[in-house]
Biopython code that builds the backbone (N, CA, C, O; Angstrom):
import numpy as np
from Bio.PDB.StructureBuilder import StructureBuilder

atoms = [
    (1, "MET", "N", (-1.497, -7.199, -11.127)),
    (1, "MET", "CA", (-0.750, -8.337, -11.513)),
    (1, "MET", "C", (-0.140, -8.531, -9.803)),
    (1, "MET", "O", (-0.503, -9.203, -8.838)),
    (2, "LEU", "N", (1.040, -7.483, -10.085)),
    (2, "LEU", "CA", (2.020, -7.023, -8.968)),
    (2, "LEU", "C", (1.829, -6.752, -7.650)),
    (2, "LEU", "O", (2.447, -7.165, -6.669)),
    (3, "CYS", "N", (0.716, -5.860, -7.754)),
    (3, "CYS", "CA", (0.104, -5.322, -6.291)),
    (3, "CYS", "C", (-0.572, -6.508, -5.901)),
    (3, "CYS", "O", (-0.774, -6.562, -4.688)),
    (4, "ALA", "N", (-1.024, -7.572, -6.628)),
    (4, "ALA", "CA", (-1.826, -8.666, -6.019)),
    (4, "ALA", "C", (-0.848, -9.618, -5.433)),
    (4, "ALA", "O", (-1.177, -10.262, -4.436)),
    (5, "ALA", "N", (0.265, -9.753, -5.940)),
    (5, "ALA", "CA", (1.461, -10.505, -5.812)),
    (5, "ALA", "C", (1.957, -9.898, -4.369)),
    (5, "ALA", "O", (2.248, -10.675, -3.460)),
    (6, "LEU", "N", (2.011, -8.986, -4.260)),
    (6, "LEU", "CA", (2.534, -7.813, -3.120)),
    (6, "LEU", "C", (1.153, -8.187, -1.777)),
    (6, "LEU", "O", (1.249, -8.655, -0.643)),
    (7, "ALA", "N", (0.427, -7.902, -2.268)),
    (7, "ALA", "CA", (-0.340, -8.220, -0.972)),
    (7, "ALA", "C", (-0.967, -9.635, -0.481)),
    (7, "ALA", "O", (-1.761, -9.867, 0.431)),
    (8, "ALA", "N", (-0.292, -10.543, -1.459)),
    (8, "ALA", "CA", (-0.412, -12.295, -0.713)),
    (8, "ALA", "C", (0.843, -12.332, -0.456)),
    (8, "ALA", "O", (0.927, -13.012, 0.567)),
    (9, "TRP", "N", (1.884, -12.005, -0.774)),
    (9, "TRP", "CA", (3.124, -12.563, 0.433)),
    (9, "TRP", "C", (3.227, -11.401, 1.452)),
    (9, "TRP", "O", (4.222, -11.365, 2.175)),
    (10, "ALA", "N", (2.402, -10.579, 1.548)),
    (10, "ALA", "CA", (1.698, -9.479, 2.918)),
    (10, "ALA", "C", (0.969, -9.835, 3.785)),
    (10, "ALA", "O", (0.829, -9.253, 4.861)),
    (11, "ALA", "N", (0.191, -11.225, 3.301)),
    (11, "ALA", "CA", (-1.423, -11.444, 3.963)),
    (11, "ALA", "C", (-1.173, -11.581, 5.531)),
    (11, "ALA", "O", (-1.943, -11.169, 6.399)),
    (12, "PRO", "N", (0.128, -12.281, 5.755)),
    (12, "PRO", "CA", (0.185, -12.527, 7.408)),
    (12, "PRO", "C", (0.071, -11.562, 8.459)),
    (12, "PRO", "O", (-0.354, -11.712, 9.605)),
    (13, "ALA", "N", (0.607, -10.348, 7.769)),
    (13, "ALA", "CA", (0.744, -9.238, 8.501)),
    (13, "ALA", "C", (-0.639, -8.357, 8.073)),
    (13, "ALA", "O", (-1.016, -7.649, 9.007)),
    (14, "MET", "N", (-1.334, -8.271, 7.058)),
    (14, "MET", "CA", (-2.496, -7.722, 7.407)),
    (14, "MET", "C", (-3.428, -8.784, 7.949)),
    (14, "MET", "O", (-4.604, -8.420, 7.944)),
    (15, "ALA", "N", (-3.273, -9.651, 8.282)),
    (15, "ALA", "CA", (-4.392, -10.646, 8.962)),
    (15, "ALA", "C", (-4.790, -10.433, 10.325)),
    (15, "ALA", "O", (-5.659, -11.112, 10.874)),
    (16, "GLN", "N", (-3.979, -9.223, 11.037)),
    (16, "GLN", "CA", (-3.876, -9.040, 12.236)),
    (16, "GLN", "C", (-4.651, -8.000, 12.123)),
    (16, "GLN", "O", (-5.485, -7.953, 13.028)),
    (17, "VAL", "N", (-4.711, -7.068, 11.302)),
    (17, "VAL", "CA", (-6.156, -6.038, 11.134)),
    (17, "VAL", "C", (-7.249, -6.809, 10.641)),
    (17, "VAL", "O", (-7.184, -7.454, 9.595)),
    (18, "THR", "N", (-8.486, -6.739, 11.550)),
    (18, "THR", "CA", (-9.862, -6.952, 11.340)),
    (18, "THR", "C", (-10.928, -6.029, 10.858)),
    (18, "THR", "O", (-11.993, -6.404, 10.369)),
    (19, "ALA", "N", (-10.556, -4.783, 11.035)),
    (19, "ALA", "CA", (-11.436, -3.895, 10.731)),
    (19, "ALA", "C", (-11.165, -2.472, 10.307)),
    (19, "ALA", "O", (-10.080, -2.012, 9.954)),
    (20, "THR", "N", (-12.057, -1.994, 10.376)),
    (20, "THR", "CA", (-11.337, -0.602, 9.156)),
    (20, "THR", "C", (-10.842, 0.189, 10.109)),
    (20, "THR", "O", (-9.903, 0.914, 9.781)),
    (21, "SER", "N", (-11.350, 0.248, 11.530)),
    (21, "SER", "CA", (-10.832, 1.592, 13.030)),
    (21, "SER", "C", (-9.333, 0.732, 12.622)),
    (21, "SER", "O", (-8.499, 1.436, 12.052)),
    (22, "ASP", "N", (-8.971, -0.628, 12.859)),
    (22, "ASP", "CA", (-7.604, -1.051, 12.824)),
    (22, "ASP", "C", (-6.869, -0.318, 11.716)),
    (22, "ASP", "O", (-5.781, 0.227, 11.900)),
    (23, "TYR", "N", (-7.430, -0.329, 10.711)),
    (23, "TYR", "CA", (-6.592, 0.132, 9.780)),
    (23, "TYR", "C", (-6.277, 1.577, 9.461)),
    (23, "TYR", "O", (-5.498, 2.079, 8.651)),
    (24, "LEU", "N", (-7.279, 2.193, 10.513)),
    (24, "LEU", "CA", (-7.364, 3.972, 10.376)),
    (24, "LEU", "C", (-6.333, 3.841, 11.525)),
    (24, "LEU", "O", (-5.448, 4.680, 11.362)),
    (25, "ALA", "N", (-6.161, 3.175, 12.496)),
    (25, "ALA", "CA", (-5.243, 3.573, 14.004)),
    (25, "ALA", "C", (-3.580, 3.179, 13.352)),
    (25, "ALA", "O", (-2.510, 3.683, 13.691)),
    (26, "ARG", "N", (-3.839, 2.124, 12.333)),
    (26, "ARG", "CA", (-2.433, 1.873, 12.095)),
    (26, "ARG", "C", (-1.410, 2.678, 11.230)),
    (26, "ARG", "O", (-0.250, 3.025, 11.454)),
    (27, "MET", "N", (-2.432, 2.894, 9.922)),
    (27, "MET", "CA", (-2.202, 3.835, 8.923)),
    (27, "MET", "C", (-2.109, 5.631, 9.282)),
    (27, "MET", "O", (-1.607, 6.456, 8.518)),
    (28, "ASP", "N", (-2.688, 5.913, 10.540)),
    (28, "ASP", "CA", (-2.720, 7.226, 10.623)),
    (28, "ASP", "C", (-1.965, 7.399, 11.466)),
    (28, "ASP", "O", (-2.344, 7.300, 12.633)),
    (29, "THR", "N", (-0.496, 7.749, 11.124)),
    (29, "THR", "CA", (0.656, 7.872, 12.369)),
    (29, "THR", "C", (0.769, 9.092, 13.013)),
    (29, "THR", "O", (1.501, 9.303, 13.979)),
    (30, "ASP", "N", (-0.310, 10.281, 12.213)),
    (30, "ASP", "CA", (-0.121, 11.367, 13.308)),
    (30, "ASP", "C", (-1.457, 11.698, 14.167)),
    (30, "ASP", "O", (-1.718, 12.681, 14.861)),
    (31, "ALA", "N", (-2.146, 10.634, 13.900)),
    (31, "ALA", "CA", (-3.252, 10.409, 14.733)),
    (31, "ALA", "C", (-4.459, 11.426, 14.941)),
    (31, "ALA", "O", (-5.015, 11.709, 16.002)),
    (32, "ASN", "N", (-4.772, 11.994, 13.419)),
    (32, "ASN", "CA", (-5.682, 12.959, 13.315)),
    (32, "ASN", "C", (-6.862, 12.651, 12.888)),
    (32, "ASN", "O", (-7.728, 13.493, 12.648)),
    (33, "GLY", "N", (-7.024, 11.253, 12.737)),
    (33, "GLY", "CA", (-8.658, 10.495, 12.407)),
    (33, "GLY", "C", (-8.618, 10.456, 10.578)),
    (33, "GLY", "O", (-9.611, 10.144, 9.919)),
    (34, "ARG", "N", (-7.327, 10.821, 9.983)),
    (34, "ARG", "CA", (-7.546, 10.841, 8.392)),
    (34, "ARG", "C", (-6.421, 10.020, 7.832)),
    (34, "ARG", "O", (-5.683, 9.810, 8.794)),
    (35, "VAL", "N", (-6.016, 9.563, 6.978)),
    (35, "VAL", "CA", (-4.927, 8.826, 6.475)),
    (35, "VAL", "C", (-4.369, 9.685, 5.092)),
    (35, "VAL", "O", (-4.911, 9.638, 3.988)),
    (36, "SER", "N", (-3.259, 10.408, 5.411)),
    (36, "SER", "CA", (-2.840, 11.356, 4.150)),
    (36, "SER", "C", (-2.164, 10.553, 3.179)),
    (36, "SER", "O", (-1.714, 9.529, 3.693)),
    (37, "LEU", "N", (-1.922, 10.666, 1.882)),
    (37, "LEU", "CA", (-1.084, 10.159, 0.659)),
    (37, "LEU", "C", (0.639, 9.552, 1.442)),
    (37, "LEU", "O", (1.353, 8.606, 1.109)),
    (38, "ALA", "N", (0.747, 10.223, 2.164)),
    (38, "ALA", "CA", (2.416, 10.166, 2.287)),
    (38, "ALA", "C", (2.245, 8.428, 3.404)),
    (38, "ALA", "O", (2.880, 7.380, 3.289)),
    (39, "GLU", "N", (0.816, 8.916, 4.667)),
    (39, "GLU", "CA", (0.685, 7.754, 5.409)),
    (39, "GLU", "C", (0.295, 6.241, 4.744)),
    (39, "GLU", "O", (0.863, 5.215, 5.119)),
    (40, "TYR", "N", (-0.660, 6.256, 3.799)),
    (40, "TYR", "CA", (-1.195, 5.672, 3.007)),
    (40, "TYR", "C", (0.142, 4.619, 2.155)),
    (40, "TYR", "O", (0.354, 3.413, 2.275)),
    (41, "GLN", "N", (0.699, 5.432, 1.493)),
    (41, "GLN", "CA", (1.797, 4.850, 0.798)),
    (41, "GLN", "C", (2.614, 3.946, 1.491)),
    (41, "GLN", "O", (2.838, 2.761, 1.246)),
    (42, "ALA", "N", (3.253, 5.058, 2.875)),
    (42, "ALA", "CA", (3.970, 4.395, 3.671)),
    (42, "ALA", "C", (3.599, 3.002, 4.068)),
    (42, "ALA", "O", (4.381, 2.066, 3.896)),
    (43, "TRP", "N", (2.235, 2.835, 4.675)),
    (43, "TRP", "CA", (1.624, 1.773, 4.991)),
    (43, "TRP", "C", (1.312, 0.552, 3.820)),
    (43, "TRP", "O", (1.358, -0.619, 4.197)),
    (44, "MET", "N", (1.036, 0.828, 2.570)),
    (44, "MET", "CA", (1.131, -0.249, 1.500)),
    (44, "MET", "C", (2.338, -0.824, 0.533)),
    (44, "MET", "O", (2.285, -1.557, -0.455)),
    (45, "SER", "N", (3.533, -0.154, 1.262)),
    (45, "SER", "CA", (4.917, -0.638, 0.567)),
    (45, "SER", "C", (5.381, -1.520, 1.298)),
    (45, "SER", "O", (6.561, -1.797, 1.083)),
    (46, "TYR", "N", (4.639, -2.311, 2.455)),
    (46, "TYR", "CA", (5.546, -2.952, 3.408)),
    (46, "TYR", "C", (5.563, -4.278, 2.817)),
    (46, "TYR", "O", (6.143, -5.212, 3.370)),
    (47, "GLY", "N", (4.804, -4.420, 1.451)),
    (47, "GLY", "CA", (5.074, -5.663, 0.703)),
    (47, "GLY", "C", (5.919, -5.665, -0.127)),
    (47, "GLY", "O", (6.331, -6.790, -0.406)),
    (48, "PHE", "N", (6.434, -4.717, -0.740)),
    (48, "PHE", "CA", (7.501, -3.808, -1.271)),
    (48, "PHE", "C", (8.648, -3.818, -0.743)),
    (48, "PHE", "O", (9.590, -4.074, -1.493)),
    (49, "ASP", "N", (8.887, -3.582, 0.505)),
    (49, "ASP", "CA", (9.755, -3.584, 1.142)),
    (49, "ASP", "C", (10.162, -4.619, 1.613)),
    (49, "ASP", "O", (11.361, -4.511, 1.871)),
    (50, "GLY", "N", (9.706, -5.712, 1.891)),
    (50, "GLY", "CA", (9.669, -7.003, 2.113)),
    (50, "GLY", "C", (10.248, -7.537, 0.931)),
    (50, "GLY", "O", (11.429, -7.875, 0.851)),
    (51, "MET", "N", (9.497, -7.605, 0.105)),
    (51, "MET", "CA", (10.393, -8.287, -1.141)),
    (51, "MET", "C", (11.379, -7.701, -1.823)),
    (51, "MET", "O", (11.811, -8.424, -2.720)),
    (52, "ASP", "N", (12.112, -6.220, -1.693)),
    (52, "ASP", "CA", (13.412, -6.184, -1.991)),
    (52, "ASP", "C", (14.268, -6.085, -1.095)),
    (52, "ASP", "O", (14.502, -5.171, -0.304)),
    (53, "ARG", "N", (14.842, -7.300, -1.284)),
    (53, "ARG", "CA", (15.910, -8.196, -0.336)),
    (53, "ARG", "C", (16.944, -7.246, -0.439)),
    (53, "ARG", "O", (17.571, -7.100, 0.610)),
    (54, "ASP", "N", (17.300, -6.574, -1.367)),
    (54, "ASP", "CA", (19.271, -6.079, -1.347)),
    (54, "ASP", "C", (18.585, -4.532, -0.914)),
    (54, "ASP", "O", (19.541, -3.794, -0.675)),
    (55, "ALA", "N", (17.371, -3.835, -0.741)),
    (55, "ALA", "CA", (17.041, -2.685, -0.456)),
    (55, "ALA", "C", (17.533, -1.324, -1.308)),
    (55, "ALA", "O", (17.875, -0.200, -0.939)),
    (56, "ASP", "N", (17.393, -2.033, -2.776)),
    (56, "ASP", "CA", (17.828, -1.011, -3.615)),
    (56, "ASP", "C", (16.715, -0.217, -4.291)),
    (56, "ASP", "O", (16.871, 0.601, -5.198)),
    (57, "GLY", "N", (15.531, -0.591, -3.697)),
    (57, "GLY", "CA", (14.412, 0.503, -4.671)),
    (57, "GLY", "C", (13.946, -0.119, -6.018)),
    (57, "GLY", "O", (13.287, 0.478, -6.870)),
    (58, "VAL", "N", (14.333, -1.253, -6.080)),
    (58, "VAL", "CA", (14.061, -1.704, -7.509)),
    (58, "VAL", "C", (13.670, -3.135, -7.161)),
    (58, "VAL", "O", (14.476, -3.853, -6.569)),
    (59, "LEU", "N", (12.343, -3.617, -7.541)),
    (59, "LEU", "CA", (12.202, -5.359, -7.261)),
    (59, "LEU", "C", (12.723, -5.763, -8.664)),
    (59, "LEU", "O", (12.246, -5.439, -9.752)),
    (60, "SER", "N", (13.949, -6.642, -8.375)),
    (60, "SER", "CA", (14.753, -7.195, -9.817)),
    (60, "SER", "C", (13.872, -8.524, -9.960)),
    (60, "SER", "O", (13.352, -9.080, -8.993)),
    (61, "PRO", "N", (13.755, -9.020, -11.438)),
    (61, "PRO", "CA", (13.353, -10.216, -11.437)),
    (61, "PRO", "C", (13.182, -11.556, -10.456)),
    (61, "PRO", "O", (12.284, -12.382, -10.289)),
    (62, "ALA", "N", (14.504, -11.341, -9.896)),
    (62, "ALA", "CA", (14.745, -12.386, -8.610)),
    (62, "ALA", "C", (14.397, -12.275, -7.422)),
    (62, "ALA", "O", (14.767, -12.995, -6.494)),
    (63, "GLU", "N", (13.444, -11.094, -7.359)),
    (63, "GLU", "CA", (13.175, -10.334, -5.904)),
    (63, "GLU", "C", (11.269, -10.783, -6.353)),
    (63, "GLU", "O", (10.458, -10.927, -5.438)),
    (64, "LEU", "N", (10.884, -10.928, -7.717)),
    (64, "LEU", "CA", (9.718, -10.892, -7.975)),
    (64, "LEU", "C", (8.819, -12.411, -7.800)),
    (64, "LEU", "O", (9.574, -13.376, -7.917)),
    (65, "PRO", "N", (7.800, -12.672, -7.620)),
    (65, "PRO", "CA", (7.033, -13.990, -7.267)),
    (65, "PRO", "C", (7.439, -14.508, -8.939)),
    (65, "PRO", "O", (7.253, -13.883, -9.983)),
    (66, "GLY", "N", (8.040, -15.845, -8.742)),
    (66, "GLY", "CA", (8.116, -16.659, -9.963)),
    (66, "GLY", "C", (9.618, -16.842, -10.318)),
    (66, "GLY", "O", (10.259, -17.742, -10.860)),
    (67, "GLY", "N", (10.023, -15.220, -9.617)),
    (67, "GLY", "CA", (11.595, -15.161, -9.890)),
    (67, "GLY", "C", (11.547, -14.708, -11.512)),
    (67, "GLY", "O", (12.523, -14.787, -12.258)),
    (68, "LYS", "N", (10.536, -14.334, -11.814)),
    (68, "LYS", "CA", (10.217, -13.396, -13.547)),
    (68, "LYS", "C", (9.935, -12.186, -13.447)),
    (68, "LYS", "O", (9.573, -11.802, -12.334)),
    (69, "GLY", "N", (10.000, -11.306, -14.444)),
    (69, "GLY", "CA", (9.042, -10.420, -14.965)),
    (69, "GLY", "C", (9.943, -9.406, -15.097)),
    (69, "GLY", "O", (11.145, -9.592, -14.907)),
    (70, "LYS", "N", (9.412, -8.193, -15.449)),
    (70, "LYS", "CA", (10.052, -6.611, -15.696)),
    (70, "LYS", "C", (10.453, -6.002, -14.536)),
    (70, "LYS", "O", (9.577, -5.726, -13.716)),
    (71, "PRO", "N", (12.002, -5.640, -14.213)),
    (71, "PRO", "CA", (12.044, -5.030, -12.838)),
    (71, "PRO", "C", (10.975, -3.808, -12.263)),
    (71, "PRO", "O", (10.573, -3.153, -13.225)),
    (72, "VAL", "N", (10.609, -3.497, -11.423)),
    (72, "VAL", "CA", (9.632, -2.597, -10.782)),
    (72, "VAL", "C", (10.330, -1.687, -9.954)),
    (72, "VAL", "O", (10.839, -2.184, -8.949)),
    (73, "LEU", "N", (10.526, -0.057, -10.199)),
    (73, "LEU", "CA", (10.880, 0.656, -9.445)),
    (73, "LEU", "C", (10.205, 1.377, -8.214)),
    (73, "LEU", "O", (9.093, 1.896, -8.305)),
    (74, "ARG", "N", (10.881, 1.372, -7.171)),
    (74, "ARG", "CA", (9.663, 1.591, -5.916)),
    (74, "ARG", "C", (8.429, 3.005, -6.320)),
    (74, "ARG", "O", (7.255, 3.194, -6.002)),
    (75, "SER", "N", (9.364, 3.733, -7.106)),
    (75, "SER", "CA", (8.559, 4.913, -7.259)),
    (75, "SER", "C", (7.591, 4.868, -8.447)),
    (75, "SER", "O", (6.857, 5.834, -8.655)),
    (76, "GLU", "N", (7.557, 3.694, -9.300)),
    (76, "GLU", "CA", (6.505, 3.498, -9.945)),
    (76, "GLU", "C", (5.274, 2.433, -9.035)),
    (76, "GLU", "O", (4.126, 2.232, -9.431)),
    (77, "TYR", "N", (5.718, 2.019, -8.108)),
    (77, "TYR", "CA", (4.973, 1.561, -7.275)),
    (77, "TYR", "C", (3.866, 2.370, -6.220)),
    (77, "TYR", "O", (2.664, 2.298, -5.963)),
    (78, "LEU", "N", (5.166, 3.258, -5.739)),
    (78, "LEU", "CA", (4.158, 4.586, -5.164)),
    (78, "LEU", "C", (3.065, 4.920, -6.124)),
    (78, "LEU", "O", (1.856, 4.758, -5.958)),
    (79, "ALA", "N", (3.737, 5.448, -7.227)),
    (79, "ALA", "CA", (2.539, 6.365, -8.200)),
    (79, "ALA", "C", (1.489, 5.098, -8.457)),
    (79, "ALA", "O", (0.520, 5.506, -9.097)),
    (80, "ARG", "N", (1.417, 3.962, -8.205)),
    (80, "ARG", "CA", (0.019, 3.234, -8.430)),
    (80, "ARG", "C", (-0.246, 3.131, -7.126)),
    (80, "ARG", "O", (-1.404, 3.436, -6.841)),
    (81, "ILE", "N", (0.336, 2.851, -6.367)),
    (81, "ILE", "CA", (-0.501, 3.350, -4.946)),
    (81, "ILE", "C", (-1.586, 4.641, -4.667)),
    (81, "ILE", "O", (-2.736, 4.603, -4.228)),
    (82, "ALA", "N", (-0.607, 5.993, -5.174)),
    (82, "ALA", "CA", (-1.100, 7.170, -5.398)),
    (82, "ALA", "C", (-2.465, 6.921, -6.140)),
    (82, "ALA", "O", (-3.335, 7.578, -5.568)),
    (83, "LEU", "N", (-2.862, 6.367, -6.973)),
    (83, "LEU", "CA", (-3.671, 6.162, -8.103)),
    (83, "LEU", "C", (-4.861, 5.911, -7.530)),
    (83, "LEU", "O", (-5.830, 6.670, -7.562)),
    (84, "THR", "N", (-4.783, 4.382, -6.769)),
    (84, "THR", "CA", (-5.357, 3.979, -5.597)),
    (84, "THR", "C", (-5.958, 4.699, -5.065)),
    (84, "THR", "O", (-7.048, 4.959, -5.573)),
    (85, "PHE", "N", (-5.543, 5.468, -3.649)),
    (85, "PHE", "CA", (-5.775, 6.321, -3.212)),
    (85, "PHE", "C", (-6.194, 7.509, -3.536)),
    (85, "PHE", "O", (-6.602, 8.152, -2.568)),
    (86, "ASN", "N", (-6.256, 8.162, -4.780)),
    (86, "ASN", "CA", (-6.997, 8.871, -5.300)),
    (86, "ASN", "C", (-8.390, 8.574, -5.608)),
    (86, "ASN", "O", (-9.323, 9.339, -5.368)),
    (87, "ARG", "N", (-8.501, 7.253, -6.233)),
    (87, "ARG", "CA", (-9.675, 6.849, -6.110)),
    (87, "ARG", "C", (-10.519, 6.728, -4.963)),
    (87, "ARG", "O", (-11.639, 7.238, -4.956)),
    (88, "GLN", "N", (-10.082, 6.121, -4.040)),
    (88, "GLN", "CA", (-10.530, 6.179, -2.662)),
    (88, "GLN", "C", (-11.035, 7.433, -2.264)),
    (88, "GLN", "O", (-12.151, 7.443, -1.743)),
    (89, "ASP", "N", (-10.398, 8.534, -2.417)),
    (89, "ASP", "CA", (-10.635, 10.122, -1.895)),
    (89, "ASP", "C", (-11.871, 10.743, -2.417)),
    (89, "ASP", "O", (-11.832, 11.835, -2.984)),
    (90, "VAL", "N", (-13.073, 10.018, -2.224)),
    (90, "VAL", "CA", (-14.139, 10.356, -3.030)),
    (90, "VAL", "C", (-14.428, 11.896, -2.392)),
    (90, "VAL", "O", (-14.824, 12.656, -3.276)),
    (91, "ASP", "N", (-14.346, 12.389, -1.358)),
    (91, "ASP", "CA", (-14.638, 13.829, -1.502)),
    (91, "ASP", "C", (-13.165, 14.717, -1.724)),
    (91, "ASP", "O", (-13.161, 15.885, -1.334)),
    (92, "ARG", "N", (-12.134, 14.243, -2.246)),
    (92, "ARG", "CA", (-11.231, 15.034, -3.036)),
    (92, "ARG", "C", (-10.581, 15.807, -1.889)),
    (92, "ARG", "O", (-10.190, 16.904, -2.286)),
    (93, "ASN", "N", (-10.324, 15.574, -0.516)),
    (93, "ASN", "CA", (-9.920, 16.499, 0.562)),
    (93, "ASN", "C", (-8.397, 16.435, 0.552)),
    (93, "ASN", "O", (-7.682, 17.211, 1.187)),
    (94, "GLY", "N", (-7.920, 15.343, -0.302)),
    (94, "GLY", "CA", (-6.609, 15.047, 0.382)),
    (94, "GLY", "C", (-5.972, 14.119, 1.097)),
    (94, "GLY", "O", (-4.779, 13.827, 1.014)),
    (95, "SER", "N", (-7.003, 13.531, 1.996)),
    (95, "SER", "CA", (-6.832, 12.362, 2.759)),
    (95, "SER", "C", (-8.198, 11.719, 2.797)),
    (95, "SER", "O", (-9.208, 12.322, 2.435)),
    (96, "LEU", "N", (-8.202, 10.015, 3.414)),
    (96, "LEU", "CA", (-8.947, 9.100, 3.431)),
    (96, "LEU", "C", (-9.693, 8.799, 5.128)),
    (96, "LEU", "O", (-8.913, 8.263, 5.916)),
    (97, "ASP", "N", (-10.911, 9.074, 5.593)),
    (97, "ASP", "CA", (-11.640, 9.106, 6.489)),
    (97, "ASP", "C", (-11.940, 7.434, 6.408)),
    (97, "ASP", "O", (-11.792, 6.743, 5.401)),
    (98, "ALA", "N", (-12.375, 6.999, 7.667)),
    (98, "ALA", "CA", (-12.448, 5.457, 7.921)),
    (98, "ALA", "C", (-13.943, 4.909, 6.862)),
    (98, "ALA", "O", (-14.160, 3.731, 6.580)),
    (99, "ARG", "N", (-14.874, 6.170, 6.389)),
    (99, "ARG", "CA", (-15.474, 5.496, 5.420)),
    (99, "ARG", "C", (-14.893, 5.122, 3.944)),
    (99, "ARG", "O", (-15.053, 4.135, 3.225)),
    (100, "GLU", "N", (-14.057, 6.484, 3.780)),
    (100, "GLU", "CA", (-13.391, 6.079, 2.383)),
    (100, "GLU", "C", (-12.550, 4.991, 2.316)),
    (100, "GLU", "O", (-12.420, 4.245, 1.345)),
    (101, "LEU", "N", (-11.949, 4.916, 3.436)),
    (101, "LEU", "CA", (-10.525, 3.977, 3.813)),
    (101, "LEU", "C", (-11.331, 2.395, 3.475)),
    (101, "LEU", "O", (-10.782, 1.438, 2.928)),
    (102, "SER", "N", (-12.709, 2.447, 3.952)),
    (102, "SER", "CA", (-13.095, 1.104, 3.987)),
    (102, "SER", "C", (-14.444, 0.566, 2.824)),
    (102, "SER", "O", (-15.275, -0.341, 2.847)),
    (103, "ALA", "N", (-14.100, 1.681, 1.863)),
    (103, "ALA", "CA", (-14.924, 1.386, 0.575)),
    (103, "ALA", "C", (-13.996, 0.784, -0.622)),
    (103, "ALA", "O", (-12.782, 0.990, -0.635)),
    (104, "PRO", "N", (-14.379, 0.346, -1.202)),
    (104, "PRO", "CA", (-13.446, -0.027, -2.480)),
    (104, "PRO", "C", (-13.104, 0.961, -3.761)),
    (104, "PRO", "O", (-14.112, 1.526, -4.183)),
    (105, "PRO", "N", (-12.064, 1.234, -4.357)),
    (105, "PRO", "CA", (-11.821, 2.092, -4.579)),
    (105, "PRO", "C", (-12.415, 2.473, -5.961)),
    (105, "PRO", "O", (-12.352, 1.588, -6.813)),
    (106, "GLN", "N", (-13.008, 3.707, -6.332)),
    (106, "GLN", "CA", (-13.986, 3.763, -7.789)),
    (106, "GLN", "C", (-13.142, 3.711, -8.476)),
    (106, "GLN", "O", (-13.334, 3.721, -9.691)),
]
sb = StructureBuilder()
sb.init_structure("model")
sb.init_model(0)
sb.init_chain("A")
sb.init_seg("    ")
for serial, (resi, resn, name, xyz) in enumerate(atoms, 1):
    if name == "N":
        sb.init_residue(resn, " ", resi, " ")
    sb.init_atom(name, np.array(xyz, "f"), 0.0, 1.0, " ", f" {name:<3s}", serial, name[0])
structure = sb.get_structure()
C-alpha cells in the first residue's frame, strides 16, 4: 500500500520516462548498462524522499497520505525495494539489465 501511495505521489516525475531505455539510462548512474541494487534504491526512493518533509528518514503519520498510518523508516522502505529488486533479478547476477528492468517482478 505504501509503495502504491509513493508511486502515485511521484507519478509526474515518472511520466517523463516513456521507455525501458529511459529508465535504464536514468537509473544506471555509472553507465555500465546494468542497474545495481544501490542505483535501483536511489531511483526508487524519490517518492519517499519527497514525502519526508523534515528529512529525518522517517515518514511520520502526518507525512503519509491521508495523514494516518504507522511511521515508516527509510531503512524499512529500502528493504522492501531490495525485495522487489531481487525478484526482478532473474539471472541472480546482482544487477538488472534492460530485459529484467522491463519485466514485472517475479
